[in-house]
C-alpha positions in Angstrom: -28.2 -66.5 -13.5 -25.4 -64.6 -11.7 -25.7 -61.6 -14.1 -29.4 -61.3 -13.5 -28.8 -61.2 -9.7 -25.9 -58.7 -10.2 -28.2 -56.4 -12.2 -31.0 -56.6 -9.7 -28.5 -55.8 -6.9 -27.3 -52.8 -8.8 -30.8 -51.5 -9.5 -31.7 -51.8 -5.8 -28.5 -50.1 -4.6 -29.1 -47.4 -7.2 -32.6 -46.9 -5.8 -31.2 -46.5 -2.3 -27.9 -44.7 -2.9 -28.4 -42.5 -6.0 -28.1 -38.9 -5.5 -31.1 -37.3 -7.2 -29.3 -33.9 -7.5 -26.4 -35.6 -9.3 -28.8 -37.5 -11.5 -30.8 -34.3 -12.4 -27.5 -32.4 -13.2 -26.6 -35.1 -15.8 -22.9 -34.7 -15.2 -20.5 -37.2 -16.9 -17.2 -38.7 -15.9 -14.5 -40.5 -17.8 -12.4 -43.0 -15.9 -8.6 -43.5 -16.5 -7.1 -46.6 -14.8 -3.4 -46.1 -14.3 -3.2 -48.5 -11.3 -2.2 -51.6 -13.1 -5.1 -53.4 -11.5 -7.2 -55.1 -14.1 -11.0 -54.4 -13.8 -10.6 -51.6 -11.1 -11.9 -49.0 -13.6 -15.0 -51.0 -14.4 -15.8 -51.5 -10.7 -15.3 -47.9 -10.0 -17.6 -47.1 -12.9 -20.4 -49.3 -11.5 -20.2 -47.4 -8.2 -20.2 -44.0 -9.9 -23.3 -45.0 -12.0 -25.1 -46.1 -8.8 -24.4 -42.7 -7.4 -26.2 -41.1 -10.3 -23.4 -39.9 -12.6 -23.1 -41.1 -16.2 -19.8 -42.8 -17.1 -18.8 -41.9 -20.7 -15.7 -44.1 -20.9 -13.3 -46.4 -19.0 -9.8 -46.8 -20.2 -6.4 -48.1 -19.0 -3.2 -46.2 -19.5 0.4 -46.7 -18.5 0.8 -47.1 -14.7 1.7 -44.2 -12.5 2.6 -43.9 -8.9 0.0 -41.4 -7.7 -3.2 -42.0 -5.7 -6.2 -40.5 -7.4 -7.2 -37.2 -9.1 -10.4 -35.8 -10.2 -10.1 -33.2 -13.0 -13.0 -30.8 -13.5 -13.6 -28.9 -16.7 -14.8 -25.8 -15.0 -16.0 -24.3 -11.7 -19.5 -25.7 -12.0 -18.2 -29.3 -12.2 -15.8 -28.7 -9.3 -18.6 -29.2 -6.8 -19.2 -32.7 -8.1 -15.5 -33.4 -8.2 -15.2 -32.4 -4.6 -18.1 -34.7 -3.6 -16.5 -37.7 -5.3 -13.1 -36.8 -4.1 -14.4 -37.0 -0.5 -15.6 -40.6 -1.1 -12.2 -41.8 -2.3 -9.9 -39.2 -0.7 -8.7 -37.8 -4.1 -7.0 -34.6 -5.1 -9.2 -32.2 -7.2 -7.7 -30.2 -10.1 -9.1 -28.1 -12.9 -8.5 -29.0 -16.5 -10.2 -26.8 -19.1 -9.1 -29.1 -21.9 -11.5 -31.9 -21.0 -13.6 -32.3 -24.1 -16.7 -34.5 -23.7 -16.9 -35.4 -20.0 -17.6 -33.0 -17.1 -14.9 -34.8 -15.0 -12.0 -37.2 -15.4 -11.3 -39.6 -12.6 -7.7 -40.8 -12.9 -6.2 -43.2 -10.5 -2.8 -44.7 -10.1 -0.9 -47.5 -8.2 -1.4 -46.0 -4.7 -5.2 -46.1 -5.3 -5.0 -49.6 -6.6 -3.2 -50.6 -3.4 -5.9 -49.1 -1.3 -8.7 -50.9 -3.1 
């Protein structure tokens, strides 16, 4: 029963908060959790999906002391990176080696401490 309510709440939030421009652009993001906080990547993925961005993967890697970084593949993705960076106060960097996703959202221990 809880899962049904959770799904309904996400749908309703999506209807109210989704950014139609983001949804139309069909941008994608991969999430890398380096915070050491279990489940934080999945929670972040849910929020990003509600905003209208497709999440291609969520993975955990060795912890690191930084806050959060959004890596964009090219200039066209940078605008999306900057929009998401404003929400979570992250650094934006360019990384032409990203293969499948438009962006990579990587966050570390300082981010985990904030959330």
